[in-house]
PyMOL CGO cylinders between C-alpha atoms (Angstrom):
from pymol import cmd
from pymol.cgo import CYLINDER

trace = [
    CYLINDER, 194.88, 78.45, 62.41, 195.05, 82.25, 62.13, 0.3, 1, 1, 1, 1, 1, 1,
    CYLINDER, 195.05, 82.25, 62.13, 192.95, 83.90, 64.54, 0.3, 1, 1, 1, 1, 1, 1,
    CYLINDER, 192.95, 83.90, 64.54, 193.99, 87.49, 64.25, 0.3, 1, 1, 1, 1, 1, 1,
    CYLINDER, 193.99, 87.49, 64.25, 196.54, 89.89, 62.83, 0.3, 1, 1, 1, 1, 1, 1,
    CYLINDER, 196.54, 89.89, 62.83, 200.13, 88.75, 62.89, 0.3, 1, 1, 1, 1, 1, 1,
    CYLINDER, 200.13, 88.75, 62.89, 200.91, 91.65, 65.33, 0.3, 1, 1, 1, 1, 1, 1,
    CYLINDER, 200.91, 91.65, 65.33, 198.27, 92.95, 67.67, 0.3, 1, 1, 1, 1, 1, 1,
    CYLINDER, 198.27, 92.95, 67.67, 198.88, 96.75, 68.01, 0.3, 1, 1, 1, 1, 1, 1,
    CYLINDER, 198.88, 96.75, 68.01, 197.99, 98.06, 71.45, 0.3, 1, 1, 1, 1, 1, 1,
    CYLINDER, 197.99, 98.06, 71.45, 196.46, 101.51, 72.04, 0.3, 1, 1, 1, 1, 1, 1,
    CYLINDER, 196.46, 101.51, 72.04, 194.25, 103.23, 69.47, 0.3, 1, 1, 1, 1, 1, 1,
    CYLINDER, 194.25, 103.23, 69.47, 192.63, 101.32, 66.87, 0.3, 1, 1, 1, 1, 1, 1,
    CYLINDER, 192.63, 101.32, 66.87, 193.08, 102.00, 63.16, 0.3, 1, 1, 1, 1, 1, 1,
    CYLINDER, 193.08, 102.00, 63.16, 189.78, 103.69, 62.93, 0.3, 1, 1, 1, 1, 1, 1,
    CYLINDER, 189.78, 103.69, 62.93, 190.63, 107.19, 64.57, 0.3, 1, 1, 1, 1, 1, 1,
    CYLINDER, 190.63, 107.19, 64.57, 187.40, 109.08, 64.91, 0.3, 1, 1, 1, 1, 1, 1,
    CYLINDER, 187.40, 109.08, 64.91, 185.62, 110.96, 67.74, 0.3, 1, 1, 1, 1, 1, 1,
    CYLINDER, 185.62, 110.96, 67.74, 183.92, 108.14, 69.49, 0.3, 1, 1, 1, 1, 1, 1,
    CYLINDER, 183.92, 108.14, 69.49, 184.76, 105.22, 71.65, 0.3, 1, 1, 1, 1, 1, 1,
    CYLINDER, 184.76, 105.22, 71.65, 187.78, 106.75, 73.52, 0.3, 1, 1, 1, 1, 1, 1,
    CYLINDER, 187.78, 106.75, 73.52, 185.97, 110.12, 74.22, 0.3, 1, 1, 1, 1, 1, 1,
    CYLINDER, 185.97, 110.12, 74.22, 184.08, 109.62, 77.38, 0.3, 1, 1, 1, 1, 1, 1,
    CYLINDER, 184.08, 109.62, 77.38, 186.30, 110.65, 80.24, 0.3, 1, 1, 1, 1, 1, 1,
    CYLINDER, 186.30, 110.65, 80.24, 188.31, 107.47, 80.85, 0.3, 1, 1, 1, 1, 1, 1,
    CYLINDER, 188.31, 107.47, 80.85, 185.42, 105.15, 81.88, 0.3, 1, 1, 1, 1, 1, 1,
    CYLINDER, 185.42, 105.15, 81.88, 186.33, 102.55, 79.11, 0.3, 1, 1, 1, 1, 1, 1,
    CYLINDER, 186.33, 102.55, 79.11, 187.34, 99.30, 80.74, 0.3, 1, 1, 1, 1, 1, 1,
    CYLINDER, 187.34, 99.30, 80.74, 187.31, 96.98, 77.78, 0.3, 1, 1, 1, 1, 1, 1,
    CYLINDER, 187.31, 96.98, 77.78, 187.54, 97.32, 73.86, 0.3, 1, 1, 1, 1, 1, 1,
    CYLINDER, 187.54, 97.32, 73.86, 187.79, 94.40, 71.58, 0.3, 1, 1, 1, 1, 1, 1,
    CYLINDER, 187.79, 94.40, 71.58, 188.35, 95.96, 68.14, 0.3, 1, 1, 1, 1, 1, 1,
    CYLINDER, 188.35, 95.96, 68.14, 188.72, 93.39, 65.22, 0.3, 1, 1, 1, 1, 1, 1,
    CYLINDER, 188.72, 93.39, 65.22, 191.37, 95.36, 63.63, 0.3, 1, 1, 1, 1, 1, 1,
    CYLINDER, 191.37, 95.36, 63.63, 193.60, 94.90, 66.63, 0.3, 1, 1, 1, 1, 1, 1,
    CYLINDER, 193.60, 94.90, 66.63, 193.11, 91.05, 67.03, 0.3, 1, 1, 1, 1, 1, 1,
    CYLINDER, 193.11, 91.05, 67.03, 191.83, 89.27, 70.08, 0.3, 1, 1, 1, 1, 1, 1,
    CYLINDER, 191.83, 89.27, 70.08, 193.14, 91.72, 72.57, 0.3, 1, 1, 1, 1, 1, 1,
    CYLINDER, 193.14, 91.72, 72.57, 191.95, 94.45, 74.84, 0.3, 1, 1, 1, 1, 1, 1,
    CYLINDER, 191.95, 94.45, 74.84, 192.97, 97.88, 73.54, 0.3, 1, 1, 1, 1, 1, 1,
    CYLINDER, 192.97, 97.88, 73.54, 191.20, 99.98, 76.41, 0.3, 1, 1, 1, 1, 1, 1,
    CYLINDER, 191.20, 99.98, 76.41, 194.44, 100.26, 78.25, 0.3, 1, 1, 1, 1, 1, 1,
    CYLINDER, 194.44, 100.26, 78.25, 193.01, 98.24, 81.19, 0.3, 1, 1, 1, 1, 1, 1,
    CYLINDER, 193.01, 98.24, 81.19, 194.82, 94.98, 80.30, 0.3, 1, 1, 1, 1, 1, 1,
    CYLINDER, 194.82, 94.98, 80.30, 191.77, 92.71, 80.42, 0.3, 1, 1, 1, 1, 1, 1,
    CYLINDER, 191.77, 92.71, 80.42, 192.61, 89.02, 79.90, 0.3, 1, 1, 1, 1, 1, 1,
    CYLINDER, 192.61, 89.02, 79.90, 191.22, 87.66, 76.70, 0.3, 1, 1, 1, 1, 1, 1,
    CYLINDER, 191.22, 87.66, 76.70, 190.96, 83.86, 76.32, 0.3, 1, 1, 1, 1, 1, 1,
    CYLINDER, 190.96, 83.86, 76.32, 190.01, 82.23, 72.84, 0.3, 1, 1, 1, 1, 1, 1,
    CYLINDER, 190.01, 82.23, 72.84, 187.32, 79.68, 73.19, 0.3, 1, 1, 1, 1, 1, 1,
    CYLINDER, 187.32, 79.68, 73.19, 187.73, 75.89, 72.25, 0.3, 1, 1, 1, 1, 1, 1,
    CYLINDER, 187.73, 75.89, 72.25, 186.95, 77.08, 68.86, 0.3, 1, 1, 1, 1, 1, 1,
    CYLINDER, 186.95, 77.08, 68.86, 188.22, 80.53, 68.43, 0.3, 1, 1, 1, 1, 1, 1,
    CYLINDER, 188.22, 80.53, 68.43, 186.54, 83.09, 66.24, 0.3, 1, 1, 1, 1, 1, 1,
    CYLINDER, 186.54, 83.09, 66.24, 188.04, 83.53, 62.73, 0.3, 1, 1, 1, 1, 1, 1,
    CYLINDER, 188.04, 83.53, 62.73, 189.63, 86.82, 61.75, 0.3, 1, 1, 1, 1, 1, 1,
    CYLINDER, 189.63, 86.82, 61.75, 188.43, 88.41, 58.39, 0.3, 1, 1, 1, 1, 1, 1,
    CYLINDER, 188.43, 88.41, 58.39, 190.95, 90.78, 57.23, 0.3, 1, 1, 1, 1, 1, 1,
    CYLINDER, 190.95, 90.78, 57.23, 188.63, 92.76, 54.91, 0.3, 1, 1, 1, 1, 1, 1,
    CYLINDER, 188.63, 92.76, 54.91, 185.02, 92.08, 55.22, 0.3, 1, 1, 1, 1, 1, 1,
    CYLINDER, 185.02, 92.08, 55.22, 182.99, 93.48, 52.37, 0.3, 1, 1, 1, 1, 1, 1,
    CYLINDER, 182.99, 93.48, 52.37, 179.90, 93.66, 54.74, 0.3, 1, 1, 1, 1, 1, 1,
    CYLINDER, 179.90, 93.66, 54.74, 181.55, 96.05, 57.02, 0.3, 1, 1, 1, 1, 1, 1,
    CYLINDER, 181.55, 96.05, 57.02, 183.20, 98.54, 54.59, 0.3, 1, 1, 1, 1, 1, 1,
    CYLINDER, 183.20, 98.54, 54.59, 186.07, 96.43, 53.96, 0.3, 1, 1, 1, 1, 1, 1,
    CYLINDER, 186.07, 96.43, 53.96, 187.10, 96.66, 57.67, 0.3, 1, 1, 1, 1, 1, 1,
    CYLINDER, 187.10, 96.66, 57.67, 188.32, 93.64, 59.69, 0.3, 1, 1, 1, 1, 1, 1,
    CYLINDER, 188.32, 93.64, 59.69, 185.89, 91.55, 61.59, 0.3, 1, 1, 1, 1, 1, 1,
    CYLINDER, 185.89, 91.55, 61.59, 185.59, 88.28, 63.40, 0.3, 1, 1, 1, 1, 1, 1,
    CYLINDER, 185.59, 88.28, 63.40, 183.53, 85.36, 62.19, 0.3, 1, 1, 1, 1, 1, 1,
    CYLINDER, 183.53, 85.36, 62.19, 181.84, 83.57, 65.18, 0.3, 1, 1, 1, 1, 1, 1,
    CYLINDER, 181.84, 83.57, 65.18, 180.10, 80.82, 63.15, 0.3, 1, 1, 1, 1, 1, 1,
    CYLINDER, 180.10, 80.82, 63.15, 180.22, 77.11, 64.26, 0.3, 1, 1, 1, 1, 1, 1,
    CYLINDER, 180.22, 77.11, 64.26, 180.20, 77.89, 67.95, 0.3, 1, 1, 1, 1, 1, 1,
    CYLINDER, 180.20, 77.89, 67.95, 183.27, 80.14, 67.94, 0.3, 1, 1, 1, 1, 1, 1,
    CYLINDER, 183.27, 80.14, 67.94, 183.83, 82.34, 71.08, 0.3, 1, 1, 1, 1, 1, 1,
    CYLINDER, 183.83, 82.34, 71.08, 186.05, 83.99, 73.48, 0.3, 1, 1, 1, 1, 1, 1,
    CYLINDER, 186.05, 83.99, 73.48, 185.86, 85.13, 76.99, 0.3, 1, 1, 1, 1, 1, 1,
    CYLINDER, 185.86, 85.13, 76.99, 187.37, 88.09, 78.94, 0.3, 1, 1, 1, 1, 1, 1,
    CYLINDER, 187.37, 88.09, 78.94, 187.91, 89.09, 82.51, 0.3, 1, 1, 1, 1, 1, 1,
    CYLINDER, 187.91, 89.09, 82.51, 187.74, 92.73, 83.72, 0.3, 1, 1, 1, 1, 1, 1,
    CYLINDER, 187.74, 92.73, 83.72, 190.67, 94.31, 85.69, 0.3, 1, 1, 1, 1, 1, 1,
    CYLINDER, 190.67, 94.31, 85.69, 188.18, 96.84, 87.20, 0.3, 1, 1, 1, 1, 1, 1,
    CYLINDER, 188.18, 96.84, 87.20, 185.15, 96.21, 89.52, 0.3, 1, 1, 1, 1, 1, 1,
    CYLINDER, 185.15, 96.21, 89.52, 182.12, 96.99, 87.35, 0.3, 1, 1, 1, 1, 1, 1,
    CYLINDER, 182.12, 96.99, 87.35, 179.65, 99.27, 88.95, 0.3, 1, 1, 1, 1, 1, 1,
    CYLINDER, 179.65, 99.27, 88.95, 175.85, 99.91, 88.44, 0.3, 1, 1, 1, 1, 1, 1,
    CYLINDER, 175.85, 99.91, 88.44, 175.66, 101.82, 85.94, 0.3, 1, 1, 1, 1, 1, 1,
    CYLINDER, 175.66, 101.82, 85.94, 177.66, 100.45, 83.05, 0.3, 1, 1, 1, 1, 1, 1,
    CYLINDER, 177.66, 100.45, 83.05, 177.38, 100.54, 79.37, 0.3, 1, 1, 1, 1, 1, 1,
    CYLINDER, 177.38, 100.54, 79.37, 177.97, 97.81, 76.61, 0.3, 1, 1, 1, 1, 1, 1,
    CYLINDER, 177.97, 97.81, 76.61, 178.29, 98.70, 72.90, 0.3, 1, 1, 1, 1, 1, 1,
    CYLINDER, 178.29, 98.70, 72.90, 178.51, 96.02, 70.22, 0.3, 1, 1, 1, 1, 1, 1,
    CYLINDER, 178.51, 96.02, 70.22, 178.84, 96.10, 66.31, 0.3, 1, 1, 1, 1, 1, 1,
    CYLINDER, 178.84, 96.10, 66.31, 177.96, 93.02, 64.51, 0.3, 1, 1, 1, 1, 1, 1,
    CYLINDER, 177.96, 93.02, 64.51, 175.26, 90.72, 63.06, 0.3, 1, 1, 1, 1, 1, 1,
    CYLINDER, 175.26, 90.72, 63.06, 173.81, 87.42, 64.33, 0.3, 1, 1, 1, 1, 1, 1,
    CYLINDER, 173.81, 87.42, 64.33, 173.52, 84.38, 62.19, 0.3, 1, 1, 1, 1, 1, 1,
    CYLINDER, 173.52, 84.38, 62.19, 170.51, 84.65, 59.88, 0.3, 1, 1, 1, 1, 1, 1,
    CYLINDER, 170.51, 84.65, 59.88, 168.04, 82.17, 61.53, 0.3, 1, 1, 1, 1, 1, 1,
    CYLINDER, 168.04, 82.17, 61.53, 165.12, 82.81, 63.72, 0.3, 1, 1, 1, 1, 1, 1,
    CYLINDER, 165.12, 82.81, 63.72, 166.56, 81.60, 66.89, 0.3, 1, 1, 1, 1, 1, 1,
    CYLINDER, 166.56, 81.60, 66.89, 167.96, 83.02, 70.20, 0.3, 1, 1, 1, 1, 1, 1,
    CYLINDER, 167.96, 83.02, 70.20, 171.55, 84.11, 69.69, 0.3, 1, 1, 1, 1, 1, 1,
    CYLINDER, 171.55, 84.11, 69.69, 173.81, 85.73, 72.39, 0.3, 1, 1, 1, 1, 1, 1,
    CYLINDER, 173.81, 85.73, 72.39, 176.50, 88.37, 71.34, 0.3, 1, 1, 1, 1, 1, 1,
    CYLINDER, 176.50, 88.37, 71.34, 177.75, 88.87, 74.91, 0.3, 1, 1, 1, 1, 1, 1,
    CYLINDER, 177.75, 88.87, 74.91, 176.90, 87.66, 78.42, 0.3, 1, 1, 1, 1, 1, 1,
    CYLINDER, 176.90, 87.66, 78.42, 178.39, 87.46, 81.85, 0.3, 1, 1, 1, 1, 1, 1,
    CYLINDER, 178.39, 87.46, 81.85, 180.89, 84.81, 81.94, 0.3, 1, 1, 1, 1, 1, 1,
    CYLINDER, 180.89, 84.81, 81.94, 179.23, 83.56, 85.13, 0.3, 1, 1, 1, 1, 1, 1,
    CYLINDER, 179.23, 83.56, 85.13, 175.65, 82.21, 85.22, 0.3, 1, 1, 1, 1, 1, 1,
    CYLINDER, 175.65, 82.21, 85.22, 173.41, 81.37, 82.13, 0.3, 1, 1, 1, 1, 1, 1,
    CYLINDER, 173.41, 81.37, 82.13, 170.72, 83.99, 82.46, 0.3, 1, 1, 1, 1, 1, 1,
    CYLINDER, 170.72, 83.99, 82.46, 172.86, 87.14, 83.44, 0.3, 1, 1, 1, 1, 1, 1,
    CYLINDER, 172.86, 87.14, 83.44, 173.59, 90.25, 81.44, 0.3, 1, 1, 1, 1, 1, 1,
    CYLINDER, 173.59, 90.25, 81.44, 172.91, 89.24, 78.01, 0.3, 1, 1, 1, 1, 1, 1,
    CYLINDER, 172.91, 89.24, 78.01, 172.93, 91.46, 74.97, 0.3, 1, 1, 1, 1, 1, 1,
    CYLINDER, 172.93, 91.46, 74.97, 171.32, 89.27, 72.32, 0.3, 1, 1, 1, 1, 1, 1,
    CYLINDER, 171.32, 89.27, 72.32, 168.96, 88.62, 69.41, 0.3, 1, 1, 1, 1, 1, 1,
    CYLINDER, 168.96, 88.62, 69.41, 165.96, 86.66, 70.55, 0.3, 1, 1, 1, 1, 1, 1,
    CYLINDER, 165.96, 86.66, 70.55, 164.92, 85.39, 67.16, 0.3, 1, 1, 1, 1, 1, 1,
    CYLINDER, 164.92, 85.39, 67.16, 162.86, 88.48, 66.32, 0.3, 1, 1, 1, 1, 1, 1,
    CYLINDER, 162.86, 88.48, 66.32, 164.28, 91.64, 68.29, 0.3, 1, 1, 1, 1, 1, 1,
    CYLINDER, 164.28, 91.64, 68.29, 167.35, 92.96, 69.77, 0.3, 1, 1, 1, 1, 1, 1,
    CYLINDER, 167.35, 92.96, 69.77, 167.12, 92.33, 73.46, 0.3, 1, 1, 1, 1, 1, 1,
    CYLINDER, 167.12, 92.33, 73.46, 168.97, 93.03, 76.72, 0.3, 1, 1, 1, 1, 1, 1,
    CYLINDER, 168.97, 93.03, 76.72, 168.35, 90.32, 79.39, 0.3, 1, 1, 1, 1, 1, 1,
    CYLINDER, 168.35, 90.32, 79.39, 169.25, 89.80, 82.99, 0.3, 1, 1, 1, 1, 1, 1,
    CYLINDER, 169.25, 89.80, 82.99, 167.92, 86.81, 85.03, 0.3, 1, 1, 1, 1, 1, 1,
    CYLINDER, 167.92, 86.81, 85.03, 165.25, 86.07, 82.61, 0.3, 1, 1, 1, 1, 1, 1,
    CYLINDER, 165.25, 86.07, 82.61, 163.86, 89.60, 82.40, 0.3, 1, 1, 1, 1, 1, 1,
    CYLINDER, 163.86, 89.60, 82.40, 164.09, 91.29, 79.10, 0.3, 1, 1, 1, 1, 1, 1,
    CYLINDER, 164.09, 91.29, 79.10, 164.23, 94.83, 77.62, 0.3, 1, 1, 1, 1, 1, 1,
    CYLINDER, 164.23, 94.83, 77.62, 163.65, 94.49, 73.87, 0.3, 1, 1, 1, 1, 1, 1,
    CYLINDER, 163.65, 94.49, 73.87, 163.43, 96.53, 70.74, 0.3, 1, 1, 1, 1, 1, 1,
    CYLINDER, 163.43, 96.53, 70.74, 161.61, 95.88, 67.56, 0.3, 1, 1, 1, 1, 1, 1,
    CYLINDER, 161.61, 95.88, 67.56, 164.78, 95.47, 65.26, 0.3, 1, 1, 1, 1, 1, 1,
    CYLINDER, 164.78, 95.47, 65.26, 166.42, 92.63, 63.46, 0.3, 1, 1, 1, 1, 1, 1,
    CYLINDER, 166.42, 92.63, 63.46, 170.08, 91.87, 64.25, 0.3, 1, 1, 1, 1, 1, 1,
    CYLINDER, 170.08, 91.87, 64.25, 170.81, 89.25, 61.58, 0.3, 1, 1, 1, 1, 1, 1,
    CYLINDER, 170.81, 89.25, 61.58, 171.91, 92.31, 59.37, 0.3, 1, 1, 1, 1, 1, 1,
    CYLINDER, 171.91, 92.31, 59.37, 174.70, 94.52, 60.68, 0.3, 1, 1, 1, 1, 1, 1,
    CYLINDER, 174.70, 94.52, 60.68, 173.70, 96.96, 63.60, 0.3, 1, 1, 1, 1, 1, 1,
    CYLINDER, 173.70, 96.96, 63.60, 175.53, 98.83, 66.40, 0.3, 1, 1, 1, 1, 1, 1,
    CYLINDER, 175.53, 98.83, 66.40, 173.72, 98.36, 69.54, 0.3, 1, 1, 1, 1, 1, 1,
    CYLINDER, 173.72, 98.36, 69.54, 174.36, 100.02, 73.09, 0.3, 1, 1, 1, 1, 1, 1,
    CYLINDER, 174.36, 100.02, 73.09, 172.93, 98.70, 76.43, 0.3, 1, 1, 1, 1, 1, 1,
    CYLINDER, 172.93, 98.70, 76.43, 172.87, 100.48, 79.90, 0.3, 1, 1, 1, 1, 1, 1,
    CYLINDER, 172.87, 100.48, 79.90, 172.38, 98.93, 83.09, 0.3, 1, 1, 1, 1, 1, 1,
    CYLINDER, 172.38, 98.93, 83.09, 172.04, 101.27, 86.12, 0.3, 1, 1, 1, 1, 1, 1,
    CYLINDER, 172.04, 101.27, 86.12, 170.98, 98.78, 88.96, 0.3, 1, 1, 1, 1, 1, 1,
    CYLINDER, 170.98, 98.78, 88.96, 167.21, 99.29, 88.73, 0.3, 1, 1, 1, 1, 1, 1,
    CYLINDER, 167.21, 99.29, 88.73, 166.62, 99.32, 85.00, 0.3, 1, 1, 1, 1, 1, 1,
    CYLINDER, 166.62, 99.32, 85.00, 168.11, 98.86, 81.65, 0.3, 1, 1, 1, 1, 1, 1,
    CYLINDER, 168.11, 98.86, 81.65, 167.87, 100.56, 78.18, 0.3, 1, 1, 1, 1, 1, 1,
    CYLINDER, 167.87, 100.56, 78.18, 168.83, 99.66, 74.55, 0.3, 1, 1, 1, 1, 1, 1,
    CYLINDER, 168.83, 99.66, 74.55, 169.54, 101.75, 71.63, 0.3, 1, 1, 1, 1, 1, 1,
    CYLINDER, 169.54, 101.75, 71.63, 169.78, 100.21, 68.23, 0.3, 1, 1, 1, 1, 1, 1,
    CYLINDER, 169.78, 100.21, 68.23, 171.41, 101.97, 65.24, 0.3, 1, 1, 1, 1, 1, 1,
    CYLINDER, 171.41, 101.97, 65.24, 168.67, 101.42, 62.68, 0.3, 1, 1, 1, 1, 1, 1,
    CYLINDER, 168.67, 101.42, 62.68, 166.07, 103.00, 65.09, 0.3, 1, 1, 1, 1, 1, 1,
    CYLINDER, 166.07, 103.00, 65.09, 167.88, 106.23, 65.65, 0.3, 1, 1, 1, 1, 1, 1,
    CYLINDER, 167.88, 106.23, 65.65, 166.77, 108.04, 68.78, 0.3, 1, 1, 1, 1, 1, 1,
    CYLINDER, 166.77, 108.04, 68.78, 164.10, 105.24, 69.70, 0.3, 1, 1, 1, 1, 1, 1,
    CYLINDER, 164.10, 105.24, 69.70, 165.58, 104.42, 73.13, 0.3, 1, 1, 1, 1, 1, 1,
    CYLINDER, 165.58, 104.42, 73.13, 163.83, 101.53, 74.75, 0.3, 1, 1, 1, 1, 1, 1,
    CYLINDER, 163.83, 101.53, 74.75, 164.08, 101.20, 78.55, 0.3, 1, 1, 1, 1, 1, 1,
    CYLINDER, 164.08, 101.20, 78.55, 162.60, 99.00, 81.40, 0.3, 1, 1, 1, 1, 1, 1,
    CYLINDER, 162.60, 99.00, 81.40, 163.30, 96.74, 84.17, 0.3, 1, 1, 1, 1, 1, 1,
    CYLINDER, 163.30, 96.74, 84.17, 165.77, 94.07, 83.12, 0.3, 1, 1, 1, 1, 1, 1,
    CYLINDER, 165.77, 94.07, 83.12, 166.41, 92.58, 86.48, 0.3, 1, 1, 1, 1, 1, 1,
    CYLINDER, 166.41, 92.58, 86.48, 168.66, 93.37, 89.38, 0.3, 1, 1, 1, 1, 1, 1,
    CYLINDER, 168.66, 93.37, 89.38, 171.29, 90.69, 88.98, 0.3, 1, 1, 1, 1, 1, 1,
    CYLINDER, 171.29, 90.69, 88.98, 175.08, 91.11, 89.96, 0.3, 1, 1, 1, 1, 1, 1,
    CYLINDER, 175.08, 91.11, 89.96, 177.39, 92.92, 87.64, 0.3, 1, 1, 1, 1, 1, 1,
    CYLINDER, 177.39, 92.92, 87.64, 179.70, 90.84, 85.49, 0.3, 1, 1, 1, 1, 1, 1,
    CYLINDER, 179.70, 90.84, 85.49, 183.28, 90.08, 86.46, 0.3, 1, 1, 1, 1, 1, 1,
    CYLINDER, 183.28, 90.08, 86.46, 183.86, 89.16, 82.82, 0.3, 1, 1, 1, 1, 1, 1,
    CYLINDER, 183.86, 89.16, 82.82, 181.98, 88.40, 79.55, 0.3, 1, 1, 1, 1, 1, 1,
    CYLINDER, 181.98, 88.40, 79.55, 181.49, 85.47, 77.25, 0.3, 1, 1, 1, 1, 1, 1,
    CYLINDER, 181.49, 85.47, 77.25, 181.57, 86.75, 73.75, 0.3, 1, 1, 1, 1, 1, 1,
    CYLINDER, 181.57, 86.75, 73.75, 179.69, 84.80, 71.01, 0.3, 1, 1, 1, 1, 1, 1,
    CYLINDER, 179.69, 84.80, 71.01, 177.64, 82.59, 73.15, 0.3, 1, 1, 1, 1, 1, 1,
    CYLINDER, 177.64, 82.59, 73.15, 176.12, 82.25, 76.60, 0.3, 1, 1, 1, 1, 1, 1,
    CYLINDER, 176.12, 82.25, 76.60, 178.29, 81.14, 79.45, 0.3, 1, 1, 1, 1, 1, 1,
    CYLINDER, 178.29, 81.14, 79.45, 178.40, 77.34, 79.30, 0.3, 1, 1, 1, 1, 1, 1,
    CYLINDER, 178.40, 77.34, 79.30, 178.44, 77.18, 75.45, 0.3, 1, 1, 1, 1, 1, 1,
    CYLINDER, 178.44, 77.18, 75.45, 174.76, 77.53, 74.53, 0.3, 1, 1, 1, 1, 1, 1,
    CYLINDER, 174.76, 77.53, 74.53, 172.92, 80.05, 72.26, 0.3, 1, 1, 1, 1, 1, 1,
    CYLINDER, 172.92, 80.05, 72.26, 175.86, 80.64, 69.85, 0.3, 1, 1, 1, 1, 1, 1,
    CYLINDER, 175.86, 80.64, 69.85, 175.96, 84.00, 68.01, 0.3, 1, 1, 1, 1, 1, 1,
    CYLINDER, 175.96, 84.00, 68.01, 176.96, 82.32, 64.69, 0.3, 1, 1, 1, 1, 1, 1,
    CYLINDER, 176.96, 82.32, 64.69, 177.60, 85.82, 62.85, 0.3, 1, 1, 1, 1, 1, 1,
    CYLINDER, 177.60, 85.82, 62.85, 180.14, 88.53, 62.83, 0.3, 1, 1, 1, 1, 1, 1,
    CYLINDER, 180.14, 88.53, 62.83, 181.46, 90.92, 65.46, 0.3, 1, 1, 1, 1, 1, 1,
    CYLINDER, 181.46, 90.92, 65.46, 183.81, 93.89, 64.93, 0.3, 1, 1, 1, 1, 1, 1,
    CYLINDER, 183.81, 93.89, 64.93, 183.70, 95.58, 68.34, 0.3, 1, 1, 1, 1, 1, 1,
    CYLINDER, 183.70, 95.58, 68.34, 182.65, 95.02, 72.01, 0.3, 1, 1, 1, 1, 1, 1,
    CYLINDER, 182.65, 95.02, 72.01, 183.13, 97.88, 74.24, 0.3, 1, 1, 1, 1, 1, 1,
    CYLINDER, 183.13, 97.88, 74.24, 182.41, 98.34, 77.90, 0.3, 1, 1, 1, 1, 1, 1,
    CYLINDER, 182.41, 98.34, 77.90, 182.31, 101.58, 80.02, 0.3, 1, 1, 1, 1, 1, 1,
    CYLINDER, 182.31, 101.58, 80.02, 182.21, 101.54, 83.79, 0.3, 1, 1, 1, 1, 1, 1,
    CYLINDER, 182.21, 101.54, 83.79, 179.66, 104.30, 83.74, 0.3, 1, 1, 1, 1, 1, 1,
    CYLINDER, 179.66, 104.30, 83.74, 176.21, 104.97, 82.35, 0.3, 1, 1, 1, 1, 1, 1,
    CYLINDER, 176.21, 104.97, 82.35, 176.91, 106.89, 79.24, 0.3, 1, 1, 1, 1, 1, 1,
    CYLINDER, 176.91, 106.89, 79.24, 174.46, 109.76, 78.36, 0.3, 1, 1, 1, 1, 1, 1,
    CYLINDER, 174.46, 109.76, 78.36, 172.13, 109.32, 75.30, 0.3, 1, 1, 1, 1, 1, 1,
    CYLINDER, 172.13, 109.32, 75.30, 174.22, 111.85, 73.41, 0.3, 1, 1, 1, 1, 1, 1,
    CYLINDER, 174.22, 111.85, 73.41, 177.43, 109.86, 74.08, 0.3, 1, 1, 1, 1, 1, 1,
    CYLINDER, 177.43, 109.86, 74.08, 175.74, 106.70, 73.00, 0.3, 1, 1, 1, 1, 1, 1,
    CYLINDER, 175.74, 106.70, 73.00, 174.52, 108.40, 69.92, 0.3, 1, 1, 1, 1, 1, 1,
    CYLINDER, 174.52, 108.40, 69.92, 178.27, 109.42, 69.06, 0.3, 1, 1, 1, 1, 1, 1,
    CYLINDER, 178.27, 109.42, 69.06, 179.22, 105.70, 69.40, 0.3, 1, 1, 1, 1, 1, 1,
    CYLINDER, 179.22, 105.70, 69.40, 176.51, 104.91, 66.89, 0.3, 1, 1, 1, 1, 1, 1,
    CYLINDER, 176.51, 104.91, 66.89, 177.71, 107.58, 64.54, 0.3, 1, 1, 1, 1, 1, 1,
    CYLINDER, 177.71, 107.58, 64.54, 181.20, 106.41, 64.81, 0.3, 1, 1, 1, 1, 1, 1,
    CYLINDER, 181.20, 106.41, 64.81, 180.09, 102.76, 63.82, 0.3, 1, 1, 1, 1, 1, 1,
    CYLINDER, 180.09, 102.76, 63.82, 178.14, 104.06, 60.99, 0.3, 1, 1, 1, 1, 1, 1,
    CYLINDER, 178.14, 104.06, 60.99, 181.19, 105.93, 59.45, 0.3, 1, 1, 1, 1, 1, 1,
    CYLINDER, 181.19, 105.93, 59.45, 183.50, 103.08, 60.08, 0.3, 1, 1, 1, 1, 1, 1,
    CYLINDER, 183.50, 103.08, 60.08, 181.46, 100.01, 59.29, 0.3, 1, 1, 1, 1, 1, 1,
    CYLINDER, 181.46, 100.01, 59.29, 178.44, 101.36, 57.34, 0.3, 1, 1, 1, 1, 1, 1,
    CYLINDER, 178.44, 101.36, 57.34, 175.93, 100.25, 59.98, 0.3, 1, 1, 1, 1, 1, 1,
    CYLINDER, 175.93, 100.25, 59.98, 172.49, 101.84, 59.43, 0.3, 1, 1, 1, 1, 1, 1,
    CYLINDER, 172.49, 101.84, 59.43, 171.80, 104.96, 61.12, 0.3, 1, 1, 1, 1, 1, 1,
    CYLINDER, 171.80, 104.96, 61.12, 168.29, 106.37, 61.38, 0.3, 1, 1, 1, 1, 1, 1,
    CYLINDER, 168.29, 106.37, 61.38, 167.63, 110.06, 61.42, 0.3, 1, 1, 1, 1, 1, 1,
]
cmd.load_cgo(trace, "trace")
């Protein structure tokens, strides 16, 4: 079974635009579908395919012909950071959940079942920690870029189709993650079931303008919606 390109190319991804690598060296993980199931941040994070690995899609018509990974049928992978994650940190994901009205997890802490989840809750894009949510009125069954920030006291999410409509609030005060489960919650529940092209983590709280740069990069690269 092929789960990625024949050769995973470390370093910069094929999409070379001002964006993900532009923020002062705080990037600590970057899964970019064009490069396979590897970390290209330079921090050498360990990436482990799940029992059913995600399927590599070499040219996805839904993402401007760019590569993606298919997370249907409970497909997933996990990763372990090689840095101690601090409060604040930022997570950025490009993808779409399975098109059903049910809770779907794009990424969550690899330890615990209610910690640090960026998800689609059946109606809205949401960031959750320890059962407390910050959520935005946006559908994630169509492709979106989503950024979340956790600063130790509150969280915020920014969804590409909502433009500058930043939503913030208290999303719990749980411990920062040592790794992530991508495509389902730790323990195997709430599978994403859709596509993911990128998961990026920064060990800092990116400014709103820097987050907007990420969303513009995704719009150019993948055709994700970008409101004015």
